[in-house]
C-alpha positions in Angstrom: 38.5 -6.9 -4.0 37.4 -10.0 -5.8 38.9 -11.1 -9.0 37.4 -13.6 -11.4 39.0 -15.9 -14.0 37.7 -15.4 -17.5 38.4 -17.3 -20.8 38.7 -15.2 -23.8 37.9 -17.9 -26.5 38.6 -17.3 -30.2 35.7 -18.9 -32.1 36.7 -17.9 -35.6 38.4 -15.1 -37.4 35.1 -13.8 -38.7 32.9 -14.4 -35.8 35.2 -12.7 -33.3 35.3 -14.0 -29.7 33.1 -14.5 -26.6 33.9 -14.1 -22.9 33.1 -16.9 -20.5 33.2 -16.6 -16.7 34.4 -19.9 -15.6 35.1 -19.5 -11.8 36.4 -17.2 -9.0 39.9 -18.8 -8.7 42.5 -16.2 -8.3 45.2 -16.1 -11.1 48.4 -14.1 -11.7 48.0 -11.2 -14.1 51.0 -12.3 -16.3 49.8 -15.9 -16.9 50.6 -17.1 -20.5 48.3 -18.2 -23.4 47.0 -21.6 -23.0 45.1 -24.2 -25.2 42.3 -26.3 -23.8 41.4 -29.8 -24.9 39.2 -28.6 -27.6 42.0 -26.9 -29.3 40.5 -23.6 -29.0 43.1 -21.1 -28.1 42.3 -18.9 -25.1 43.8 -16.4 -22.8 43.1 -15.9 -19.1 42.0 -12.5 -18.2 41.4 -10.8 -15.0 38.2 -8.9 -14.3 38.2 -7.0 -11.0 34.9 -6.7 -9.3 33.9 -3.5 -7.6 33.3 -3.5 -3.9 29.8 -4.9 -3.3 27.2 -2.3 -2.7 24.1 -3.1 -0.4 21.1 -1.2 -1.9 18.7 0.0 0.9 15.1 0.5 -0.3 14.1 3.9 0.7 11.2 4.3 3.1 8.4 5.9 1.1 6.9 7.4 4.1 9.9 9.8 4.4 10.2 12.9 2.3 13.0 13.1 -0.3 15.5 15.8 -0.2 13.8 17.5 -3.2 10.4 17.4 -1.2 12.0 18.9 1.7 13.6 21.8 -0.3 10.3 22.4 -2.1 8.5 22.6 1.2 11.0 25.3 2.7 10.8 27.2 -0.7 7.0 27.2 -0.3 7.2 28.8 3.1 6.0 25.6 4.8 2.8 25.6 3.1 1.0 23.3 3.4 1.4 21.8 6.7 3.6 18.7 6.7 3.7 16.5 9.9 7.3 15.3 9.2 8.6 19.0 9.2 9.9 20.0 12.7 9.2 23.7 11.9 5.5 23.0 11.0 5.1 21.0 14.2 6.6 23.8 16.4 4.7 26.6 14.6 1.3 24.9 14.1 1.4 21.8 16.2 -0.5 23.4 19.1 -3.6 23.4 17.1 -3.1 19.7 16.2 -2.5 18.0 19.4 -4.0 14.7 18.4 -1.1 14.3 15.8 1.3 13.5 18.6 -0.3 10.0 19.2 -0.6 9.3 15.4 3.3 9.6 15.0 4.0 7.0 17.8 5.4 3.7 16.4 2.6 1.2 16.1 3.1 -2.2 17.4 0.4 -3.7 15.4 -1.8 -2.6 12.3 -5.2 -1.4 13.3 -8.4 -2.0 11.2 -11.9 -0.9 11.4 -15.0 -1.4 9.5 -18.4 0.1 9.2 -21.5 0.5 6.7 -22.7 3.4 4.7 -25.9 3.4 2.4 -25.6 5.7 -0.6 -28.7 5.7 -2.9 -30.8 7.7 -5.1 -33.9 10.0 -4.8 -36.1 7.0 -5.6 -35.1 5.4 -2.3 -32.9 2.5 -3.5 -29.8 2.2 -1.4 -26.8 0.1 -1.7 -25.1 -1.5 1.4 -21.5 -0.5 1.3 -19.0 -2.0 3.7 -16.1 0.5 4.3 -12.9 -0.3 6.0 -9.8 1.8 7.1 -6.4 0.9 8.4 -5.2 3.5 11.0 -1.4 3.7 10.2 -1.4 4.0 6.5 -5.0 5.6 6.5 -5.7 3.2 3.4 -9.4 2.7 2.7 -11.5 -0.1 1.1 -15.2 -0.1 0.1 -17.4 -2.6 -1.6 -21.2 -3.0 -2.2 -22.4 -6.2 -0.3 -25.5 -8.2 -0.7 -26.7 -7.2 2.7 -25.8 -5.7 5.9 -24.2 -8.1 8.3 -22.8 -11.6 7.9 -23.9 -12.8 4.6 -21.7 -15.3 3.2 -17.9 -15.3 2.0 -18.0 -12.2 -0.3 -17.5 -9.6 2.4 -15.0 -11.5 4.3 -13.0 -12.2 1.0 -12.9 -8.3 0.4 -11.7 -7.7 3.9 -9.0 -10.3 3.4 -7.9 -8.6 0.2 -7.7 -5.2 2.0 -5.6 -6.7 4.7 -3.4 -8.4 2.0 -2.9 -5.1 0.1 -1.6 -3.6 3.1 1.0 -6.5 3.5 -0.7 -7.9 6.7 -1.8 -11.3 5.5 0.4 -13.2 7.8 0.8 -10.5 10.4 -1.0 -10.1 13.7 -3.6 -7.3 13.5 -6.0 -5.4 15.8 -9.6 -5.1 14.6 -11.7 -2.4 16.2 -15.4 -3.0 16.8 -18.2 -0.6 18.1 -20.2 -3.8 19.0 -22.9 -3.0 16.3 -24.3 -6.5 15.6 -23.9 -6.3 11.8 -20.1 -5.5 12.2 -19.5 -8.1 14.8 -20.8 -10.8 12.4 -18.3 -9.7 9.7 -15.5 -9.6 12.3 -16.5 -13.1 13.6 -16.2 -14.4 10.1 -13.0 -12.6 9.5 -11.3 -14.1 12.6 -12.3 -17.5 11.6 -11.0 -17.0 8.2 -7.4 -15.6 9.3 -4.6 -17.6 10.9 -5.4 -18.7 14.5 -4.3 -16.1 17.0 -3.6 -13.6 14.3 -6.5 -11.2 15.1 -6.9 -9.2 18.2 -10.6 -7.8 18.5 -10.9 -4.5 20.6 -14.5 -3.7 21.4 -15.4 -0.2 22.3 -18.2 0.7 24.6 -21.7 0.2 23.1 -22.9 3.2 21.0 -19.6 5.1 21.5 -19.2 6.6 18.1 -15.9 8.5 19.2 -14.0 5.3 19.8 -14.6 4.3 16.2 -13.8 7.7 14.7 -11.2 6.5 12.2 -13.4 4.5 10.1 -16.3 7.1 10.5 -14.0 9.8 9.0 -13.3 7.2 6.2 -16.9 6.7 5.6 -17.5 10.4 5.1 -14.7 10.4 2.6 -15.9 7.4 0.7 -19.5 8.7 0.6 -18.4 12.0 -0.8 -16.3 10.4 -3.5 -19.0 8.0 -4.5 -21.4 11.0 -4.9 -18.8 12.7 -7.1 -18.2 9.8 -9.3 -21.9 9.0 -9.7 -22.7 12.6 -10.7 -19.6 12.9 -12.9 -20.6 9.8 -14.8 -24.2 11.0 -15.4 -22.6 14.2 -16.8 -20.3 12.4 -19.0 -22.9 10.0 -20.5 -25.7 12.7 -20.6 -28.4 10.8 -18.8 -29.7 9.9 -15.5 -28.4 6.7 -13.8 -30.5 4.2 -12.0 -28.6 3.4 -8.7 -29.4 -0.4 -9.3 -27.3 -0.5 -12.5 -24.2 -2.7 -12.2 -21.8 -0.1 -12.9 -23.0 1.9 -9.8 -22.2 -1.1 -7.6 -18.6 -0.8 -8.7 -18.2 2.8 -7.8 -17.4 2.2 -4.2 -14.5 0.0 -5.1 -13.2 2.6 -7.7 -13.6 5.4 -5.2 -11.3 4.1 -2.6 -8.8 3.0 -5.3 -8.6 6.7 -6.2 -8.5 7.9 -2.7 -5.7 5.6 -1.8 -3.5 6.7 -4.6 -4.4 10.3 -5.1 -5.5 11.8 -1.7 -2.4 13.2 0.1 -2.3 13.6 3.8 -0.5 16.2 5.8 2.7 14.2 5.4 2.6 14.8 1.6 2.0 11.1 1.1 -0.9 9.1 -0.2 -2.1 6.0 1.5 -0.6 3.6 -1.1 2.9 5.1 -0.5 2.5 4.7 3.4 
């Protein structure tokens, strides 16, 4: 147990005293009163320091004891993929989850487009991205489909950074659609050399890019709900070309990442 030398200095009878830590030299507890060069009377005191405690940050992906207890009280409803009872009882209908729970060596990102619009025919080009492990999403309205300047790439880089992978090696999935290949090409050039592994799936193989396709469905649904909800709140129809509508995709994924819980009971932001 460490001990520290402390001077108790009397400043004045009215002002009381102050304690100053002056070092970590060990001293005897019965040392006498001493006077320093300034003429201020001081007494050496011993402050014993408790054993150092290393605080470990809890993994937010794991359930707390309270969450586990609550899950048992609820009779294992809803399904939780961290619960061995749920896996044994219901896992046979969810065989694909076995692969999801394997340790990922590299983060895996995918991108695709969706084109929400209105009955007048105007449509936004929205770039949607998803990271497989955290299931986090990004979406942003872009000027046009395909390679079109730095805006789309900057948004992709922000998304990668939000997941903590700015300096990490990542996998980027591509279904070889020309517009997405342009974006990925620009992304590879923007990132550190050798930091991006591009995996191309067979041409027109939608199943191989199913992670982001499910994300596109979620984003489109949330965009529609926010659009209709905004119209109801302000009491009038919105033109899809209005600037506020262009911001809805970003806000939709902001909400999904922080409010939409998966079968593990966590949101993407926690993962």
